[in-house]
C-alpha positions as a printed NumPy array, in Angstrom:
array([[  3.935,  10.723,  -7.299],
       [  1.796,  13.639,  -6.13 ],
       [  2.093,  17.452,  -6.241],
       [  1.231,  19.58 ,  -3.295],
       [  0.942,  23.015,  -3.026],
       [  1.271,  22.762,   0.894],
       [  3.419,  21.749,   3.403],
       [  2.336,  17.943,   3.722],
       [  3.407,  18.103,   6.971],
       [  0.465,  20.501,   7.889],
       [ -1.749,  19.124,   5.845],
       [ -2.135,  15.902,   8.178],
       [ -1.328,  17.797,  11.275],
       [ -4.27 ,  20.342,  10.421],
       [ -6.572,  17.389,   9.689],
       [ -5.366,  14.876,  12.942],
       [ -6.178,  18.561,  14.954],
       [ -9.759,  18.751,  13.455],
       [-10.333,  15.033,  13.174],
       [-11.774,  15.171,   9.848],
       [-10.169,  14.26 ,   6.499],
       [ -7.42 ,  15.89 ,   4.709],
       [ -7.301,  17.996,   1.672],
       [ -6.55 ,  16.197,  -1.41 ],
       [ -2.897,  16.729,  -3.828],
       [ -3.012,  19.602,  -6.167],
       [ -1.423,  17.155,  -9.018],
       [  0.678,  14.165,  -9.706],
       [  3.686,  13.828, -11.186],
       [  6.407,  11.186, -13.325],
       [  9.885,  11.893, -12.017],
       [  8.897,  15.237, -10.272],
       [  7.326,  17.028, -13.832],
       [  3.399,  17.302, -13.494],
       [  2.903,  17.282, -17.319],
       [  1.215,  18.802, -20.215],
       [ -2.342,  18.467, -19.039],
       [ -1.792,  20.791, -16.101],
       [ -2.014,  24.575, -16.632],
       [  0.717,  25.548, -14.503],
       [  3.22 ,  23.209, -16.506],
       [  2.696,  23.098, -20.217],
       [  6.068,  22.944, -21.088],
       [  7.152,  21.129, -17.982],
       [  7.051,  17.26 , -18.639],
       [  9.473,  14.182, -17.827],
       [ 10.792,  13.115, -21.669],
       [ 12.043,   9.178, -21.792],
       [ 14.059,   9.209, -25.667],
       [ 14.798,   5.784, -26.91 ],
       [ 15.74 ,   3.77 , -29.534],
       [ 13.709,   1.319, -32.005],
       [ 14.262,  -2.194, -31.519],
       [ 15.406,  -2.283, -27.934],
       [ 14.269,  -3.58 , -24.472],
       [ 14.258,  -0.967, -21.26 ],
       [ 13.941,  -1.942, -18.011],
       [ 11.461,   0.339, -16.375],
       [ 11.477,   0.69 , -12.321],
       [  7.909,   1.919, -11.572],
       [  7.461,   3.371,  -7.972],
       [  4.267,   4.204,  -6.847],
       [  5.595,   7.347,  -4.429],
       [  2.394,   9.31 ,  -3.494],
       [  0.831,   9.441,  -0.565],
       [ -2.951,   8.345,  -0.607],
       [ -3.241,   7.656,  -4.208],
       [ -3.14 ,   4.555,  -6.428],
       [ -2.268,   4.707, -10.26 ],
       [ -2.69 ,   3.487, -13.365],
       [ -0.004,   3.658, -15.65 ],
       [  0.047,   3.234, -19.44 ],
       [  2.634,   4.199, -22.15 ],
       [  0.706,   4.591, -25.866],
       [  0.717,   1.781, -28.031],
       [  3.204,  -0.259, -26.089],
       [  3.032,  -3.382, -23.997],
       [  4.995,  -4.005, -20.737],
       [  6.544,  -7.358, -19.199],
       [  6.609,  -7.319, -16.033],
       [  9.63 ,  -9.253, -14.327],
       [  9.604,  -8.013, -10.686],
       [  7.111,  -6.517,  -8.118],
       [  8.171,  -5.201,  -4.814],
       [ 11.708,  -6.403,  -5.776],
       [ 10.691, -10.119,  -6.261],
       [ 11.154, -11.649,  -9.02 ],
       [  7.515, -12.702, -11.388],
       [  7.304, -14.828, -13.936],
       [  7.021, -12.866, -17.436],
       [  3.603, -11.207, -17.538],
       [  2.368,  -9.238, -20.293],
       [  0.15 ,  -6.319, -19.916],
       [ -0.487,  -2.946, -21.279],
       [ -1.866,  -1.2  , -17.741],
       [  0.711,  -1.125, -14.578],
       [ -1.018,  -0.954, -11.492],
       [  0.651,   0.885,  -8.416],
       [ -0.02 ,   1.401,  -4.902],
       [  1.658,   3.672,  -2.981],
       [  4.949,   2.401,  -1.655],
       [  4.654,  -0.666,  -4.372],
       [  7.327,  -0.881,  -7.298],
       [  7.031,  -3.006, -10.559],
       [ 10.109,  -3.455, -12.701],
       [  8.836,  -4.137, -16.579],
       [ 10.418,  -4.649, -19.788],
       [  9.848,  -2.287, -22.61 ],
       [ 10.643,  -3.319, -26.276],
       [ 10.255,  -0.215, -28.73 ],
       [  9.235,  -1.825, -31.542],
       [  6.365,   0.985, -32.782],
       [  6.42 ,   3.484, -35.095],
       [  9.102,   5.811, -34.649],
       [  6.892,   8.846, -32.998],
       [  6.179,  10.365, -29.811],
       [  3.969,   8.648, -27.192],
       [  2.341,   9.929, -24.213],
       [  3.083,   8.165, -20.842],
       [  0.576,   8.799, -18.326],
       [ -0.92 ,   8.091, -14.726],
       [ -4.054,   8.478, -13.602],
       [ -5.56 ,   7.806,  -9.574],
       [ -7.321,   4.106,  -9.123],
       [-10.013,   5.55 ,  -6.719],
       [-11.499,   2.484,  -5.239],
       [-13.812,   4.042,  -2.46 ],
       [-16.975,   5.49 ,  -3.575],
       [-18.099,   9.173,  -2.842],
       [-14.419,   9.578,  -1.433],
       [-12.865,  13.117,  -2.975],
       [ -9.6  ,  12.758,  -5.141],
       [ -7.521,  14.649,  -7.557],
       [ -9.351,  13.522, -10.752],
       [ -6.457,  14.581, -13.034],
       [ -3.963,  12.677, -15.05 ],
       [ -0.165,  13.685, -15.003],
       [  1.895,  12.424, -18.178],
       [  5.301,  12.014, -19.285],
       [  6.461,  11.618, -23.091],
       [  8.38 ,   8.767, -24.676],
       [  9.866,   9.751, -27.827],
       [ 11.73 ,   7.489, -30.36 ],
       [ 15.633,   9.135, -31.199],
       [ 15.243,  10.439, -34.574],
       [ 16.765,  13.657, -36.142],
       [ 14.444,  16.401, -35.049],
       [ 12.539,  14.27 , -32.548],
       [ 12.97 ,  16.44 , -29.494],
       [ 11.945,  19.661, -31.745],
       [  8.963,  18.022, -33.464],
       [  5.752,  19.769, -32.926],
       [  3.271,  16.59 , -33.758],
       [  1.295,  16.14 , -31.279],
       [  2.133,  13.071, -29.126],
       [ -0.393,   9.772, -28.908],
       [ -2.189,   9.595, -25.344],
       [ -3.143,   6.181, -24.284],
       [ -6.69 ,   5.614, -23.682],
       [ -7.024,   5.486, -19.312],
       [ -9.197,   3.252, -17.534],
       [-12.333,   4.917, -15.736],
       [-10.926,   5.73 , -11.97 ],
       [-13.16 ,   3.043, -10.549],
       [-11.986,   0.033, -12.857],
       [-11.258,  -2.532, -10.337],
       [-11.77 ,  -5.063, -12.722],
       [ -8.696,  -3.844, -14.668],
       [ -6.94 ,  -3.079, -10.916],
       [ -7.908,  -7.056,  -9.922],
       [ -6.458,  -8.457, -13.077],
       [ -2.928,  -6.72 , -12.745],
       [ -2.792,  -7.582,  -8.909],
       [ -3.885, -11.218,  -8.871],
       [ -2.116, -12.43 , -12.576],
       [  1.586, -12.141, -11.337],
       [  3.221, -15.249,  -9.921],
       [  6.636, -16.022,  -8.563],
       [  9.681, -16.743, -10.457],
       [ 11.075, -20.314,  -9.375],
       [ 13.946, -20.535, -11.007],
       [ 14.853, -16.828,  -9.71 ],
       [ 17.897, -16.569,  -7.427],
       [ 16.246, -15.91 ,  -4.317],
       [ 13.201, -17.791,  -4.54 ],
       [ 12.394, -20.382,  -1.303],
       [  9.195, -22.738,  -1.25 ],
       [  6.013, -21.664,   0.538],
       [  6.238, -22.712,   4.186],
       [  3.631, -25.11 ,   4.382],
       [  3.12 , -25.506,   8.847],
       [  1.737, -22.736,  10.196],
       [  2.426, -21.377,  14.077],
       [  0.007, -18.512,  14.142],
       [ -2.965, -17.996,  12.428],
       [ -4.211, -14.579,  12.475],
       [ -7.55 , -12.906,  11.16 ],
       [ -7.061,  -8.829,  10.406],
       [-10.354,  -6.663,   9.931],
       [ -8.931,  -3.261,   8.813],
       [-11.418,  -0.327,   7.881],
       [-12.434,   3.531,   8.787],
       [-13.503,   3.698,  12.695],
       [-14.116,   6.651,  15.215],
       [-12.579,   8.218,  18.154],
       [-14.428,  10.673,  21.11 ],
       [-13.954,  14.129,  19.701],
       [-12.056,  15.091,  23.106],
       [-12.254,  19.341,  21.826],
       [-12.602,  21.538,  25.066],
       [-15.962,  23.373,  25.105],
       [-17.923,  20.257,  23.892],
       [-16.987,  21.488,  20.603],
       [-17.608,  18.676,  17.713],
       [-14.9  ,  17.258,  15.554],
       [-15.15 ,  16.984,  11.572],
       [-15.731,  13.466,  11.5  ],
       [-18.54 ,  11.561,  10.832],
       [-21.274,  12.333,  13.671],
       [-19.05 ,  15.089,  14.972],
       [-16.522,  12.442,  16.307],
       [-12.848,  12.337,  15.005],
       [-11.985,  10.242,  12.238],
       [ -9.95 ,   6.765,  12.847],
       [ -8.745,   3.662,  11.287],
       [ -8.344,   0.142,  13.064],
       [ -6.907,  -2.754,  12.615],
       [ -9.314,  -5.565,  14.457],
       [-10.86 ,  -2.716,  16.141],
       [ -7.49 ,  -1.401,  17.494],
       [ -6.529,   2.159,  16.405],
       [ -2.847,   2.664,  16.621],
       [ -1.064,   5.53 ,  18.198],
       [  2.75 ,   5.555,  18.239],
       [  4.39 ,   6.086,  21.823],
       [  5.865,   9.721,  23.046],
       [  8.272,   8.557,  25.203],
       [ 10.838,   5.853,  23.666],
       [ 10.315,   4.138,  20.537],
       [  8.72 ,   0.375,  20.456],
       [ 12.241,  -1.137,  19.572],
       [ 14.141,   0.654,  22.27 ],
       [ 11.43 ,  -0.501,  24.805],
       [ 11.287,  -4.079,  23.169],
       [ 15.151,  -4.618,  23.804],
       [ 15.559,  -2.943,  27.352],
       [ 12.585,  -4.062,  28.712],
       [ 10.791,  -0.983,  29.408],
       [  7.554,  -1.506,  30.65 ],
       [  4.438,   0.757,  29.574],
       [  5.546,   1.754,  26.324],
       [  3.102,  -0.711,  24.335],
       [  1.384,  -3.597,  25.186],
       [  1.326,  -7.007,  23.26 ],
       [ -2.329,  -8.116,  23.312],
       [ -2.685,  -7.366,  19.738],
       [ -5.887,  -9.66 ,  18.707],
       [ -5.501, -12.651,  16.399],
       [ -9.284, -12.372,  15.427],
       [-11.63 ,  -9.208,  15.151],
       [-13.321,  -8.886,  19.147],
       [-16.649,  -8.555,  17.243],
       [-17.422, -10.72 ,  14.087],
       [-19.984,  -9.232,  11.698],
       [-20.968,  -9.186,   7.947],
       [-17.588,  -7.465,   7.419],
       [-18.816,  -6.012,   3.499],
       [-22.089,  -5.543,   3.897],
       [-22.778,  -1.338,   3.342],
       [-25.635,  -1.787,   6.197],
       [-22.918,  -1.759,   8.681],
       [-21.242,   1.386,   7.329],
       [-22.632,   4.135,   9.713],
       [-23.112,   1.67 ,  12.59 ],
       [-21.835,   3.489,  15.493],
       [-21.309,   0.588,  17.82 ],
       [-18.991,  -0.938,  14.79 ],
       [-16.969,   2.427,  14.283],
       [-16.696,   3.343,  17.597],
       [-12.814,   2.269,  19.307],
       [ -9.971,   4.216,  20.949],
       [ -6.135,   4.874,  21.011],
       [ -3.583,   1.827,  21.804],
       [ -0.426,   0.814,  20.904],
       [ -0.682,  -2.496,  20.32 ],
       [  1.576,  -5.216,  18.649],
       [  1.802,  -9.261,  18.466],
       [  4.475, -11.057,  19.6  ],
       [  5.942, -14.054,  18.118],
       [  8.691, -16.312,  18.42 ],
       [ 11.641, -16.429,  15.913],
       [ 11.684, -18.17 ,  13.031],
       [  7.96 , -19.248,  13.442],
       [  5.564, -18.707,  10.111],
       [  2.641, -16.341,  10.635],
       [ -0.759, -16.701,   8.106],
       [ -2.973, -13.54 ,   8.038],
       [ -6.092, -12.905,   6.749],
       [ -6.837,  -9.069,   5.549],
       [-10.175,  -8.465,   5.373],
       [-11.483,  -5.555,   3.933],
       [-14.859,  -4.502,   5.933],
       [-17.738,  -1.617,   5.016],
       [-17.218,   0.559,   7.689],
       [-17.661,   3.783,   6.499],
       [-16.843,   2.523,   3.042],
       [-14.992,  -0.496,   1.241],
       [-11.661,   0.616,  -0.291],
       [ -8.473,  -0.992,  -1.403],
       [ -5.986,  -1.43 ,   1.338],
       [ -2.497,  -1.397,   0.268],
       [ -1.371,  -3.086,   3.323],
       [  2.46 ,  -3.385,   4.043],
       [  4.982,  -5.117,   6.429],
       [  8.431,  -4.005,   7.568],
       [ 11.234,  -5.951,   7.718],
       [  9.869,  -9.026,   5.534],
       [  8.649, -10.572,   1.975],
       [  5.487, -12.451,   2.211],
       [  3.644, -15.052,  -0.055],
       [  0.395, -13.743,  -1.401],
       [ -1.474, -17.287,  -1.163],
       [ -4.818, -16.083,  -2.674],
       [ -6.769, -12.864,  -3.046],
       [-10.821, -12.282,  -3.548],
       [-14.059, -10.147,  -3.073],
       [-16.034, -10.399,  -0.242],
       [-15.982, -12.073,   3.35 ],
       [-13.492, -14.633,   3.563],
       [-14.866, -18.277,   3.686],
       [-11.951, -20.469,   5.398],
       [-14.207, -23.422,   4.085],
       [-14.219, -22.595,   0.23 ],
       [-11.392, -19.902,  -0.283],
       [ -8.524, -22.099,   0.828],
       [ -8.888, -24.193,  -2.076],
       [ -7.701, -21.393,  -4.098],
       [ -4.275, -21.112,  -2.53 ],
       [ -1.329, -21.052,  -4.718],
       [  1.672, -22.787,  -3.007],
       [  3.142, -23.573,  -5.889],
       [  4.527, -19.944,  -7.194],
       [  2.847, -17.093,  -5.729],
       [  3.862, -14.014,  -6.202],
       [  6.067, -12.272,  -3.692],
       [  5.565,  -8.659,  -2.397],
       [  5.794,  -6.412,   0.742],
       [  2.882,  -4.322,   0.066],
       [ -0.499,  -6.162,  -0.791],
       [ -3.181,  -3.96 ,  -2.34 ],
       [ -6.079,  -5.779,  -0.679],
       [ -9.096,  -5.899,  -2.936],
       [-11.899,  -3.31 ,  -2.292],
       [-14.784,  -5.221,  -0.485],
       [-12.237,  -8.237,  -0.152],
       [ -9.657, -10.227,   1.408],
       [ -6.082, -11.558,   0.98 ],
       [ -4.031, -14.351,   2.24 ],
       [ -0.317, -13.797,   2.634],
       [  2.478, -16.033,   4.351],
       [  5.825, -15.265,   5.772],
       [  8.198, -16.627,   8.285],
       [  9.339, -14.139,  10.895],
       [ 13.293, -14.351,  11.219],
       [ 13.924, -11.2  ,  11.281],
       [ 14.64 , -10.31 ,  15.175],
       [ 13.133,  -7.217,  16.168],
       [  9.49 ,  -4.827,  16.225],
       [  8.411,  -4.655,  12.9  ],
       [  5.392,  -1.79 ,  11.413],
       [  2.446,  -3.63 ,   9.867],
       [  0.654,  -1.048,   8.62 ],
       [ -1.925,   0.737,   5.571],
       [  0.507,   2.648,   3.08 ],
       [ -2.019,   5.231,   2.491],
       [ -0.925,   8.007,   4.888],
       [ -3.999,   9.2  ,   5.766],
       [ -5.199,   5.786,   7.083],
       [ -1.714,   5.47 ,   8.972],
       [ -2.249,   8.598,  10.557],
       [ -5.554,   7.72 ,  11.802],
       [ -3.69 ,   4.328,  13.132],
       [ -4.911,   1.487,  10.308],
       [ -1.267,  -0.622,  11.98 ],
       [ -0.211,  -2.292,  14.469],
       [  3.486,  -4.183,  14.578],
       [  4.904,  -7.655,  15.054],
       [  7.621,  -8.302,  17.864],
       [  9.646, -10.584,  16.851],
       [ 11.866, -12.654,  19.754],
       [ 15.644, -13.335,  19.136],
       [ 16.549, -16.682,  17.793],
       [ 19.388, -18.707,  19.452],
       [ 22.111, -17.762,  17.724],
       [ 24.332, -14.474,  17.168],
       [ 23.035, -14.021,  13.723],
       [ 19.534, -14.44 ,  14.745],
       [ 19.939, -11.777,  17.724],
       [ 18.756,  -7.995,  17.83 ],
       [ 22.047,  -6.386,  18.293],
       [ 22.494,  -3.691,  20.661],
       [ 22.629,   0.312,  19.427],
       [ 25.342,   1.448,  18.591],
       [ 27.181,   3.619,  21.424],
       [ 26.999,   7.133,  19.279],
       [ 22.955,   6.022,  18.057],
       [ 21.042,   9.433,  18.939],
       [ 19.031,   9.728,  22.231],
       [ 15.387,  10.786,  21.68 ],
       [ 14.613,  14.077,  24.311]])
């Protein structure tokens, strides 16, 4: 996770008010502890005491707001068995990579020499030139023996990937596959009802400060983020779900575009500061879909302001990750890389920096469900939309009404 010396809500509110980027966190944590490498916590570190020759199941969660992590334990390897609470085929690795909101279940076999070993998490920072907290949090893995917790022996530190090591991140993200013999596995739906192509990136909205004052974003404007050119804002009267259920008009529109309004060379850095492509406006657009329809989405990173690995999360659904790659998605070539046999199942996909990912899911959960970037700074800027899933034809596939004691918004 992250540690902040300020209230994180105040940090975001201040940045949104000025149109600039928020401050970065002041440190990172493992189970709430900063670890030995920070001056303020030289004696405070999470410690896991283990017995030799045993298997331990680690449930690893990235609870940070804006940071992806490389996670390692010195002289140990992991066997990943699940990601985002969906079973995977066993995948052996010495490093785990997690975007905000992602989870990994991994087996750790304690077959090493009795001793003390650092576990460490350090940022995977894919956006070139964007400030980040370049520090490392540590915990301690201690083999249980007499006097082990009082030992003064220095723990062994794992070698960590460079912060910009996209090759290591991509290897981890792309090598997992789904467990066909798992209790919840179901085959990939082969017939697609809705095809979408969503381009994601950073943008700008008009400054809007009184007295012609400039904002702190690029070109004196306000930083924003977009999906298919639309920068999302939450309604301030009633929720989208309430408006959807009660047919209240004027709260949102259901015209989120299936494709970008402008097609361009998405990952070409010469477009990074093209004001025509960057400028956008705020809106509350969602995509309406029929119950039980199958949706395939190509999520394309763009070079607008700069390429970056975007962890895209969908509420209410798991999805199959059919393929991932770098550059601009090519439907004539990249479709040949689709894994229909045993793709990994996730609820958050780390779209490769300067690349794309293809996901597919069945909309079998009625209601309104958020799709957004799990980097909190991008969510606040508007990198989001939603799916309004219509009711099915049975009571089980119909959105129930709110309970009588449901709190009212005022």
